[in-house]
C-alpha positions as CSV (number, residue, x, y, z in Angstrom):
1,M,0.0,0.0,0.0
2,A,1.4,3.4,-1.1
3,T,2.3,5.7,1.7
4,P,1.4,9.5,1.5
5,R,5.2,10.2,1.1
6,T,5.4,7.8,-1.9
7,T,2.3,9.3,-3.5
8,F,3.7,12.8,-3.0
9,T,7.1,11.8,-4.5
10,L,5.5,10.2,-7.5
11,A,3.3,13.3,-8.0
12,V,6.4,15.5,-7.9
13,L,8.2,13.3,-10.4
14,V,5.3,13.4,-12.8
15,V,5.1,17.2,-12.6
16,L,8.8,17.5,-13.1
17,G,8.7,15.1,-16.1
18,L,5.9,16.9,-17.7
19,G,7.6,20.2,-17.2
20,Y,10.8,18.9,-18.7
21,L,9.0,17.6,-21.8
22,L,7.0,20.7,-22.3
23,F,10.0,23.0,-21.9
24,F,12.2,21.1,-24.4
25,E,9.3,20.4,-26.8
26,R,8.5,24.2,-27.0
27,K,12.2,24.9,-27.3
28,L,12.5,22.4,-30.2
29,E,9.5,23.9,-31.9
30,S,10.9,27.4,-31.5
31,T,14.2,26.3,-33.0
32,D,12.4,24.6,-35.9
33,E,10.4,27.8,-36.5
34,H,13.5,29.9,-36.5
35,A,15.3,27.6,-38.9
36,L,12.2,27.7,-41.2
37,A,12.1,31.5,-41.0
38,Q,15.8,31.7,-41.9
39,R,15.0,29.9,-45.2
40,H,12.3,32.5,-46.2
41,I,13.3,34.7,-49.0
42,V,11.7,37.9,-47.6
43,H,10.6,38.4,-44.0
44,F,7.2,40.1,-43.9
45,H,3.4,39.3,-43.5
46,A,1.4,39.6,-46.7
47,D,-1.6,41.1,-45.0
48,Q,0.6,44.1,-43.9
49,V,1.5,45.0,-47.5
50,V,-0.4,48.1,-48.7
51,A,1.5,48.7,-52.0
52,M,3.9,46.9,-54.3
53,A,6.0,48.4,-57.0
54,L,8.0,46.6,-59.7
55,R,10.6,48.1,-62.0
56,R,12.5,46.4,-64.8
57,D,14.2,49.4,-66.3
58,A,13.7,53.1,-66.9
59,W,10.8,52.4,-69.3
60,T,9.1,49.4,-67.6
61,S,7.5,49.8,-64.2
62,G,4.2,49.0,-62.5
63,A,2.5,49.3,-59.1
64,V,-0.5,48.2,-57.2
65,E,-2.2,49.5,-54.1
66,R,-4.5,47.7,-51.6
67,I,-8.0,49.0,-51.5
68,D,-9.2,46.6,-48.8
69,G,-8.3,43.1,-47.4
70,A,-8.6,41.3,-50.7
71,T,-8.9,44.0,-53.4
72,W,-6.1,45.7,-55.2
73,K,-5.9,48.4,-57.9
74,R,-3.3,49.3,-60.5
75,T,-1.7,52.7,-59.9
76,V,1.2,52.6,-62.4
77,P,1.6,53.0,-65.4
78,V,-2.1,54.0,-65.4
79,A,-4.9,53.6,-62.8
80,G,-7.1,50.7,-63.4
81,A,-8.2,47.2,-62.4
82,V,-5.9,44.4,-61.6
83,D,-6.3,40.6,-60.9
84,S,-6.5,40.9,-57.1
85,A,-6.4,37.2,-56.6
86,A,-3.2,36.9,-58.5
87,V,-1.6,39.8,-56.5
88,G,-2.6,38.1,-53.2
89,A,-1.3,34.7,-54.3
90,L,2.0,36.3,-55.3
91,L,2.4,38.1,-52.0
92,S,1.6,34.8,-50.1
93,E,4.2,33.0,-52.2
94,L,6.8,35.7,-51.3
95,E,5.9,35.5,-47.6
96,F,6.4,31.7,-47.4
97,G,8.8,31.2,-50.3
98,E,12.1,29.6,-49.4
99,H,15.5,30.1,-51.1
100,Q,17.5,27.3,-52.6
101,T,20.8,28.5,-51.1
102,T,22.5,31.6,-49.8
103,L,25.8,33.2,-50.8
104,E,27.2,34.8,-47.6
105,G,29.0,38.1,-48.1
106,H,28.0,38.6,-51.7
107,G,25.5,41.3,-50.8
108,N,28.4,43.6,-49.8
109,D,30.7,42.6,-52.7
110,T,30.3,44.9,-55.8
111,Q,32.1,42.4,-58.0
112,H,29.8,39.6,-57.0
113,L,26.7,41.8,-57.4
114,F,27.8,42.8,-60.9
115,E,28.6,39.2,-61.9
116,E,25.2,38.0,-60.6
117,G,23.3,40.6,-62.5
118,L,22.3,42.6,-59.4
119,S,24.3,45.8,-60.2
120,P,22.3,47.0,-62.0
121,P,19.4,44.6,-61.2
122,Q,17.2,43.1,-63.8
123,L,14.1,43.6,-61.7
124,T,13.5,45.6,-58.5
125,V,10.5,45.0,-56.2
126,T,9.5,47.3,-53.4
127,L,6.9,46.4,-50.8
128,T,5.3,49.1,-48.7
129,L,4.0,48.0,-45.3
130,A,1.1,49.4,-43.3
131,D,3.6,51.2,-40.9
132,R,5.1,52.8,-44.1
133,R,8.3,50.7,-43.9
134,E,9.7,49.5,-47.2
135,I,11.2,46.2,-48.1
136,E,13.1,46.2,-51.4
137,F,14.7,43.3,-53.1
138,E,16.3,42.9,-56.5
139,L,16.6,40.0,-59.0
140,G,19.5,39.3,-61.2
141,K,20.8,36.7,-63.7
142,E,20.2,33.0,-63.9
143,T,22.8,31.0,-62.1
144,P,25.5,29.3,-64.1
145,T,23.9,25.9,-63.5
146,A,20.5,27.2,-64.6
147,D,18.8,26.0,-61.5
148,G,17.6,29.4,-60.2
149,F,18.1,33.2,-60.2
150,Y,20.0,35.5,-57.9
151,L,18.1,37.7,-55.4
152,H,19.3,40.3,-53.0
153,V,17.3,42.0,-50.3
154,R,18.4,45.6,-49.7
155,D,20.9,46.0,-46.8
156,E,21.4,42.2,-46.4
157,T,24.9,40.8,-46.6
158,Q,23.9,37.6,-48.4
159,V,22.6,36.9,-51.9
160,Q,20.0,34.2,-52.3
161,V,19.2,31.8,-55.1
162,I,15.5,31.5,-55.8
163,D,13.4,29.2,-58.0
164,R,12.7,30.3,-61.6
165,K,8.9,30.1,-61.0
166,L,8.9,33.0,-58.5
167,R,11.0,35.2,-60.8
168,D,8.6,34.4,-63.7
169,R,5.5,35.3,-61.7
170,L,7.0,38.6,-60.7
171,N,7.7,39.4,-64.3
172,D,4.3,38.2,-65.4
173,L,2.7,40.6,-63.0
174,L,4.8,43.5,-64.3
175,N,3.9,42.5,-67.9
176,A,0.2,42.4,-67.0
177,L,0.3,45.8,-65.3
178,N,1.9,47.3,-68.5
179,D,-0.7,45.7,-70.8
180,T,-3.1,48.6,-70.7
181,T,-4.6,47.9,-74.2
182,S,-7.8,46.3,-73.0
183,A,-8.3,49.1,-70.4
184,E,-7.7,51.8,-73.0
185,N,-10.1,50.1,-75.5
186,A,-12.8,49.9,-72.8
187,E,-12.4,53.5,-71.9
188,G,-12.3,54.6,-75.6
189,A,-15.2,52.6,-76.7
190,A,-18.6,54.4,-77.0
191,K,-21.3,53.3,-74.7
192,P,-24.3,51.7,-76.3
193,D,-26.7,54.3,-75.1
194,A,-24.4,57.1,-76.2
195,A,-24.0,55.6,-79.6
196,K,-27.8,55.2,-79.9
197,G,-28.3,58.8,-79.0
198,D,-25.7,59.9,-81.6
199,A,-27.5,57.9,-84.2
200,H,-30.9,59.5,-83.4
201,G,-29.3,62.9,-83.4
202,S,-28.0,62.4,-86.9
203,D,-31.4,61.5,-88.4
């Protein structure tokens, strides 16, 4: 028959054991989360982005601005509609996207930046957050092994190698923003009622 002292000792051991497991399990989860975050390309929360601007060169740029939680509008090169779902998906991909590898020190090395197509960059992306902070990153050339593209986040000492798909999606969005033909046609086309009125007026 268990004595009160034995029962108390067992209870203390159980509590200590649970505390030990919980402490190290949380520490392990925290370590894993930190390691995962370190693999992220850019560190931000997509729902905090209020504007995104893309620039390929002096003649090709585009920008979008958040209207509400899920709705975006184009602001550059002309004001107009944009595929809000595509913008949201791209921001989510940027938030959770992971690099293939990192090149330490390349971000501070002008020769490396030039060789990797980052000075000058082939594409520059600027994210404006709700607190007005800006995150800017640049994309460069394809790697010599053709397995990715170079990316450098402003003020970081490392250069990252990212997947081709992410680079292509950024360029696709920029191309879509610069394709204003359909919007111009829609704005320039006469409204049916107006056209009917003109026809009656000419009789």
